[in-house]
C-alpha positions as CSV (number, residue, x, y, z in Angstrom):
1,M,1.6,-20.4,-8.2
2,S,-1.7,-21.6,-6.1
3,I,-3.1,-24.9,-7.6
4,R,-5.9,-23.0,-8.3
5,K,-4.5,-20.9,-11.5
6,H,-1.9,-24.2,-11.9
7,I,-5.7,-26.1,-13.3
8,K,-6.8,-23.3,-15.1
9,A,-3.8,-22.0,-17.1
10,A,-3.6,-26.3,-17.4
11,I,-7.2,-26.2,-19.0
12,K,-6.5,-23.1,-21.0
13,S,-3.1,-25.0,-22.3
14,L,-5.3,-27.5,-23.7
15,V,-8.2,-25.9,-24.7
16,L,-5.3,-24.4,-27.2
17,R,-3.3,-27.0,-28.7
18,A,-6.6,-28.7,-28.8
19,I,-7.7,-25.4,-31.2
20,D,-5.0,-25.3,-32.9
21,S,-4.4,-28.9,-34.6
22,G,-8.7,-28.5,-34.9
23,D,-9.7,-31.0,-32.1
24,I,-11.9,-28.7,-31.4
25,R,-13.0,-25.4,-32.9
26,A,-12.7,-22.0,-31.3
27,E,-16.4,-21.7,-30.4
28,L,-16.8,-24.1,-28.0
29,E,-19.1,-23.1,-24.9
30,R,-17.4,-23.6,-22.0
31,L,-19.5,-25.4,-20.5
32,H,-19.5,-27.5,-22.7
33,L,-16.2,-28.4,-22.5
34,L,-16.3,-28.4,-18.9
35,S,-18.1,-30.9,-19.3
36,A,-16.6,-33.0,-20.9
37,L,-12.9,-32.3,-19.1
38,V,-15.2,-33.6,-16.1
39,G,-16.4,-36.7,-17.9
40,V,-13.2,-37.5,-18.4
41,S,-12.1,-37.3,-15.3
42,N,-14.8,-39.2,-14.0
43,V,-13.8,-42.2,-16.3
44,A,-10.8,-41.9,-15.5
45,S,-10.6,-42.0,-12.2
46,F,-13.7,-45.0,-12.3
47,S,-11.2,-46.9,-14.1
48,R,-8.6,-47.1,-11.7
49,L,-11.7,-47.6,-8.9
50,A,-12.7,-51.0,-11.1
51,A,-8.5,-52.1,-12.0
52,K,-7.8,-51.7,-7.9
53,R,-11.3,-53.7,-7.7
54,E,-9.7,-56.6,-9.2
55,A,-6.6,-56.1,-7.8
56,T,-7.8,-57.6,-4.0
57,D,-10.5,-59.9,-5.7
């Protein structure tokens, strides 16, 4: 399975679980979901970068 298919499967799984738990609505706009995922990944990346900088200071 390609990395692209793995990513799509992971996102689909996360979305379905969030819908089932009531955390998001089924009629969520795709672009809004993508923006949220990108935002979360950027925050996580920034946090790791900040931690590395603190460790080297």
